[in-house]
C-alpha positions in Angstrom: 0.0 0.0 0.0 1.4 3.4 -1.0 2.0 5.7 1.9 0.5 9.2 1.7 2.5 12.1 3.3 0.9 15.5 3.9 2.9 18.7 3.7 2.3 22.4 4.0 4.1 24.9 1.8 4.0 28.5 3.3 3.6 31.0 0.5 2.7 34.7 0.5 -1.0 34.8 1.4 -1.6 31.0 1.8 -0.5 27.9 3.6 -0.7 25.4 0.6 -1.5 21.9 1.7 -0.5 19.0 -0.6 -0.2 15.2 -0.4 2.5 13.0 -1.8 1.8 9.3 -2.6 5.0 7.5 -3.2 8.7 8.4 -3.0 10.5 11.7 -3.9 12.4 11.6 -6.0 10.2 9.0 -7.7 11.3 5.5 -8.3 12.1 4.4 -11.9 13.1 7.8 -13.1 9.5 8.9 -14.0 8.5 12.4 -13.1 6.0 13.0 -10.3 2.4 13.1 -11.5 0.3 16.0 -10.3 -3.5 15.7 -10.3 -5.2 19.1 -9.9 -8.8 20.4 -10.0 -10.7 23.6 -9.4 -12.7 24.3 -7.4 -12.2 20.6 -6.4 -9.7 19.8 -3.6 -7.3 16.9 -3.3 -9.9 14.5 -2.0 -11.6 14.5 -5.5 -8.8 12.3 -6.7 -9.2 9.7 -3.9 -10.7 7.2 -6.4 -8.2 7.8 -9.2 -4.9 7.9 -7.3 -5.0 4.3 -6.0 -5.0 3.1 -9.6 -1.7 5.0 -10.3 0.6 3.2 -7.8 3.3 2.9 -10.4 3.8 6.7 -10.1 4.5 9.1 -7.4 1.2 11.1 -7.3 0.9 14.6 -5.8 -2.5 16.3 -5.1 -3.2 19.6 -3.4 -5.9 21.9 -2.2 -5.9 25.1 -4.2 -5.5 28.4 -2.5 -8.5 29.2 -0.3 -10.1 25.7 -0.7 -10.2 22.8 1.7 -7.1 22.8 3.9 -5.2 25.6 2.1 -6.1 28.5 4.2 -5.5 31.9 2.6 -4.6 35.1 4.4 -4.4 37.5 1.4 -7.8 38.9 2.0 -9.1 37.8 -1.4 -11.8 35.3 -2.4 -11.3 35.2 -6.2 -9.8 32.1 -7.8 -7.7 33.2 -10.7 -5.7 30.8 -13.0 -2.8 33.2 -12.8 -2.5 33.1 -9.0 -3.0 29.3 -8.9 -0.4 28.7 -11.6 2.0 30.8 -9.6 1.2 28.6 -6.5 1.8 25.5 -8.6 5.1 26.7 -9.8 6.2 27.2 -6.2 4.9 23.7 -5.3 6.8 22.0 -8.1 9.9 23.8 -7.1 9.3 22.6 -3.5 9.0 19.0 -4.6 12.6 19.2 -5.9 11.8 16.5 -8.5 10.5 18.5 -11.5 9.6 18.8 -14.3 6.4 16.9 -13.6 3.6 15.3 -15.6 0.3 17.0 -14.9 -3.3 16.0 -15.2 -5.7 19.0 -14.8 -9.5 18.5 -14.5 -12.0 21.2 -15.3 -10.8 24.5 -13.8 -7.6 22.7 -12.9 -7.0 22.2 -16.6 -7.3 26.0 -17.0 -4.7 26.6 -14.3 -2.5 24.0 -15.9 -2.6 25.8 -19.3 -1.6 29.0 -17.6 1.2 27.2 -15.8 2.5 25.9 -19.1 2.2 29.3 -20.7 4.2 31.0 -18.0 6.5 28.2 -16.8 6.8 25.6 -19.6 9.9 24.1 -18.0 7.8 22.9 -15.1 5.8 20.3 -17.1 6.8 17.4 -19.4 3.3 16.4 -20.4 0.0 18.2 -19.6 -3.3 16.4 -20.0 -6.0 19.1 -19.8 -9.4 17.4 -19.3 -12.4 19.5 -20.4 -11.2 23.0 -19.6 -14.2 25.3 -19.2 -12.9 28.2 -21.2 -16.0 30.1 -22.4 -14.4 32.4 -24.9 -13.4 29.6 -27.3 -17.1 28.8 -28.0 -19.0 30.2 -31.0 -21.9 30.9 -28.6 -19.7 32.5 -25.9 -22.1 35.3 -25.2 -24.9 32.8 -24.5 -22.4 30.8 -22.4 -21.9 33.9 -20.2 -25.7 34.4 -20.0 -26.1 30.8 -18.9 -23.4 31.2 -16.3 -25.2 34.3 -15.0 -28.4 32.3 -14.8 -27.1 29.8 -12.2 -25.3 32.6 -10.3 -28.6 34.5 -10.1 -30.5 31.4 -8.9 -27.8 31.0 -6.2 -28.1 34.6 -5.1 -31.9 34.5 -5.0 -32.5 31.1 -3.3 -29.2 29.6 -2.1 -27.1 26.6 -2.8 -29.7 24.1 -3.9 -31.3 26.4 -6.5 -27.9 27.5 -7.7 -26.6 23.9 -8.1 -29.7 22.7 -9.8 -29.3 25.5 -12.4 -25.6 24.7 -12.7 -26.4 21.1 -13.4 -29.0 22.1 -16.0 -26.4 24.3 -17.7 -23.6 21.8 -17.7 -25.7 18.9 -18.8 -27.3 20.8 -21.8 -26.4 19.3 -25.1 -25.2 21.7 -27.8 -25.2 25.5 -28.0 -27.2 27.6 -25.6 -30.2 28.4 -27.8 -33.5 30.1 -27.0 -34.8 26.6 -26.1 -32.3 26.5 -23.2 -33.3 29.9 -21.8 -37.0 29.1 -22.2 -36.8 26.2 -19.7 -38.5 26.5 -16.3 -36.3 27.1 -13.3 -35.1 23.6 -12.2 -36.3 22.2 -9.0 -33.4 21.4 -6.6 -35.2 18.3 -5.3 -35.1 16.8 -8.7 -31.3 16.6 -8.4 -31.2 15.6 -4.7 -30.3 19.1 -3.7 -31.5 20.9 -0.6 -34.5 23.2 -1.1 -33.9 25.3 2.0 -31.6 28.3 1.8 -28.7 28.2 4.3 -28.0 31.9 3.8 -24.4 31.5 2.6 -23.3 33.0 -0.7 -19.6 32.1 -0.8 -19.6 28.8 -2.7 -16.5 28.8 -4.9 -18.5 27.3 -7.8 -21.7 29.2 -7.7 -20.5 32.6 -6.6 -18.4 34.9 -8.9 -15.2 33.8 -7.2 -14.3 31.4 -10.0 -15.5 33.4 -12.9 -11.9 34.3 -13.8 -11.5 30.6 -14.7 -14.2 30.5 -17.4 -13.2 34.0 -18.5 -9.6 32.8 -19.1 -8.1 33.4 -22.6 -5.3 31.0 -23.4 -2.2 32.4 -25.0 -2.0 30.2 -28.1 1.4 31.5 -29.2 3.0 30.7 -25.8 1.3 27.3 -25.6 2.2 26.2 -29.1 5.8 27.3 -28.5 6.1 25.6 -25.1 8.4 22.6 -24.7 5.5 20.9 -22.8 3.5 18.3 -24.7 -0.1 19.4 -24.3 -3.0 16.9 -24.7 -6.5 18.2 -24.6 -8.9 15.5 -23.4 -12.7 15.1 -23.3 -15.0 12.4 -22.0 -16.3 9.9 -24.5 -19.7 10.1 -22.8 -19.7 13.9 -22.5 -21.4 14.4 -25.9 -22.0 18.1 -26.6 -22.1 19.3 -23.0 -20.5 22.7 -22.2 -17.2 21.5 -20.9 -16.8 19.0 -23.7 -17.5 21.7 -26.3 -15.0 24.0 -24.6 -12.4 21.1 -24.6 -12.9 20.4 -28.3 -12.7 24.1 -29.1 -9.5 24.5 -27.1 -8.0 21.6 -28.9 -8.9 23.1 -32.2 -7.3 26.4 -31.1 -4.1 24.5 -30.4 -4.2 22.7 -33.8 -5.0 19.3 -32.4 -7.8 16.7 -32.1 -9.0 16.1 -28.5 -8.1 12.8 -26.9 -11.1 10.7 -25.7 -11.0 9.5 -22.1 -13.5 7.1 -20.4 -16.8 8.3 -19.0 -17.7 12.0 -18.6 -16.5 15.3 -17.0 -16.1 13.5 -13.7 -14.9 10.3 -15.2 -12.2 9.8 -12.6 -14.6 10.1 -9.6 -15.7 7.1 -7.6 -19.3 6.0 -6.9 -19.3 7.7 -3.5 -19.2 11.1 -5.2 -22.6 10.8 -6.7 -21.2 11.5 -10.1 -19.3 8.2 -10.3 -17.2 7.6 -13.4 -14.8 4.8 -14.3 -11.6 5.6 -12.3 -9.8 2.4 -13.1 -10.4 2.7 -16.8 -9.6 6.5 -16.6 -6.3 5.7 -14.9 -5.4 3.2 -17.6 -6.1 5.8 -20.3 -4.1 8.4 -18.5 -1.1 6.0 -18.1 -1.3 5.2 -21.8 -1.4 8.9 -22.8 1.5 9.8 -20.6 3.6 6.8 -21.9 3.2 7.8 -25.5 4.8 11.2 -25.1 
């Protein structure tokens, strides 16, 4: 059984908590494998990491999330700040450059890291980065995002999350038919119907809007020494994050690589959005090995 060691890296404005599964430096000469998400914390990879025991795996809680307590007085989650944190983390590991798997907002952070510090990463697998501006219907994407935010502000977490699920499960462009739908009932998605009064959820507030507002620097990314693989779920269809993934791949002059399951394909059954973590790990291992 692989031992997990937890560490804290003191950075300006945050105590960044990260977990290392396996030895540093890694055995066999392979680089460490970082698994990152946003606004997901390290625990989101608890189902995937056990299927990657041939690698030293590093996960972390991004600034201000989970165990990584911030003291910079800010609440926004920007790819630029998080990429700067990751750069410091990779330096602290003392075993870089690394391989990097980024999920959702973590994929956006990873793209910014490669653009600004390409020497940090050997291979990046960016899985369904939700970059709104790459879509042909970007204006309606912003309108749909505003819709779940407004539901959250009006009625709380359950209403906001129900609207978020409706947005992210919609197939295809956001047409008049999407906006004509009735407001989804939180109970239909197993969400609470009562308002707890909080409005600081990192997903439903505006705190993470800088992620979906991110504009990738195509010139820097295509010139980078890092091998970049844009991935989408084979079951994702034409959902929002799959479409942004495909469009990002096109922007970088490549075809997206299909991974098992959907946007949360690496999650276990206990998450409620269970995917196929064992198959996902096998695909990730295969992609990293072909670099």
